[in-house]
C-alpha positions, 0 to 999 in steps of 0.5 A: 499499500504506497498511501493510506489515507484514515478518516482525515479531518482539517479545519480552519477557524470556522471552515471545515476543509475535509471532513472524514476522508478515507481511502487507499492507494497502490502503485501504478495508477493516475487518479483524478481528484475532482470537485468544484472550488472549495471541495477540498482538494489542494487541503488534501494534496498539501496533508499528503504533502506534509505541508498542512497537518490534518485537525484528524486522523492520519496519512501513512505513506509508505507505511509513515506519516508524512514527515522528512522521510516521506518528502523523499517519496512525494513529488508535489506540484502546488497550484502557486507559480513558486519559481524565481523569476531572475533564474532561467529555466535551466538554472531552476530545475538545477536548484530543485535537483539539488535537493533531491537524489531521485532526479531523472536527467533523461526524462528532464530531458524528455519532458523538456522536448514534449512540452516545447520548452528551452532550458536557456529562457529565463523564467521572467521573459516566460508566459504563464503557460510557459512557467507551468509546463516548466514547473511540470518538468520539474515534478515529474523529472522526480523518480518519486513514487507518490506525484501530486499534481494540483491543476497542473493545466491552469493557465495553459492554452488548449492547444498545450495541454494535451502536449502536458497531458501526453508528457504526463503519460508518457514519462508515468512508470506503472510499476514504481508510481502513482500520480494524483491529479487535481484539475477542473479541465476534466473533460480533457484529462479524463482519459488519462484517469485510471480511478477517480475521487469526486470531493465536495464540501471535504467530503468523498461523494464519489470514488472508484474505477474511473472506467467502471464508474464510465460502465455503470453510469453510462457516462463521461466523467465529465457529464457524471461530475456535472451531476453530481455537483449539480 
């Protein structure tokens, strides 16, 4: 068992961000984390990444609670842009690489080519979409067992989204990794999902194998999402 979430709750003052969330994931799947704004998706990813302490419940990553040891096993791409503007793409990647011993330079080169990023480009000169693609490259260049992607398609123009999704699939190691991908671009991303988790007001509304759910409900994930949150 790679990831185990048990009765996880998180409260911010008067707001209940997560409410008794439980699920388990083995290695080797791409999981769509879906739901409207304020459903708790980002909070859940932050808790798994060890950046947010739960109010109740616990998280186990390879049997360990989030901490220094699990940070070596988790690659986290936040929704916010944390790049240093004075760096080039190459400098940003080298800086990130210095923190991790699981960085794969071959994967990095493949990803840069797939998403059309020139490593010598100044970050200050990049568009929002280019920065988003660079940050994705930095997250996926690690061979971490668990990869958390919070809105990786945000700010990326539609023609580039397919390249991003292709990059995620092409470099995904089914035997080694699990990817949890939070996104609002469900219609474009649902074809890569092996499993889905629907969150609403901090609770799991629906979860399971994506293909089984499509077959049982006779609906696409996008259609089902609209139905669940209608």
